N, C-alpha and C positions, 0 to 999 in steps of 0.2 A: 423633270426632276433630275437633278444632277447626282446620280447614283455613285459616280466615281468619287465625288467629293465626300459624300456620306460614308462610303466604304473606307476612304482614306482616313477620315476623322476617326472612325471606329477602330481601324487597325492601329493607328498611331497611339490612340488612347489606351488600347489593350496592351500594347508594348510598354507604355509608360506605367500603366497600373501594375503590371506584373513586376516591373523593375522596382517600383516603389513599395510594393507589398512586403518585401523583406524587411525594410527598415522603418517605414512609416505607413502602416496599414490605413490610418485615418486619411492621409493625403491620397492614397490610392482610391479610396471610396469616393472622396470629393471630386477627383478628376473624372472618374467614371460617371458620376451623376451629372457633372457639368457638361461632359460630352454628350450624354443622353439628351439633355435639355437643348443643346445646340442642334442636334440631329432632329429633335421634335420640331423646333422652330423652322428648320429647313423644310421638313415635310409639310407642315402647316402652310408655309408660304407657297408651296407648289400645289397644294390640294384645292385652293380656292376655285380655279376653273371647273374642277369636277363637282364641287358643291353647287356652283351656279348651274351647271348642266342638270344635276339631279333636281334642283328646284324647278327648272324649266320643264323637265319631263313630268314632274308631279303636277304642276299647274296645268299643263296641256292635257293631262289625263283626267283633270277635273277633281283631283283629290285636294283635301284641305291642307293648308300650310302647317297645320298642327301635326300632321303625320311626318312631314319633313323635319319639324322641330324635334319630335320624339326620336326620329332616326339619328339626327346629328348629335343630340344630347347623349343618346345611347353609345354612339361611336366614341364620343369624347370621354365618357365614363370608362369604356373599355380601354382606351389608350392610356388614360391616366392611371387606372388601377394596375394595368400590366406594367407600366413604367415604374410605379411605386413598388410593386411586388418584385420586379427584377432587381431594383436597387436594394431592397431588403435582402434578397438572396445573395447579392454580391457582397453585402456586409455580413453575411453568415447568419442572418435571422430568417430562417425558412418558416418558422411558425408564424412570425409576424407577416411574412409575405402571403401565406395562406389566408390569414385574416383579412388582409387588404383585398385579395381576390374575392373572398366571400362577400365583403362589404360592397364591392363593385357589382357583383351579381344581384344582391338585394336592391341596390340603388336602381339598377335597370328594371327589375320587376316593379318596383314602386313607381318608376317613371312611366311604365307602360300600362299601368292599371286603367287609366281612362280609355285606352285603346281596347283593352280586353273587355271593358264594360260595354263599349259600343258594339263589339263583335257579338257578345252574348245577347244584347238586346235585339240586334238584327236577327240572330238565330232564333230567338224566341218569337219574334214577329213573323218569321218565315214558317215556323212550326204552327203558329196560330195560338200561342199561349197567352 
């Protein structure tokens, strides 16, 4: 991952956003969101080898591919909710940011319900119920 490029994009965007905030706050927010999207794409492009390695580890451990899907979907929800919440905070909408974070947490709980169900049924089976 080219952290120098990501840090450079972030610093230049922060400087531009602060300079534009005085005169055109709406452009400042748009520039910040655009830079955030560029940084996310940069991160996602570089994370693919790690995802492949995790899939290999899970399959070699004999775990279902469904577990990997739940893991990756949960990570995606976390990243998107955090990005959206931070963008809302940058726009001065902290109440909206809190609601986005809450929606992300609920989405992760709903996504993991099948996993919790399997764990509960395994525990009941072990107890002998």
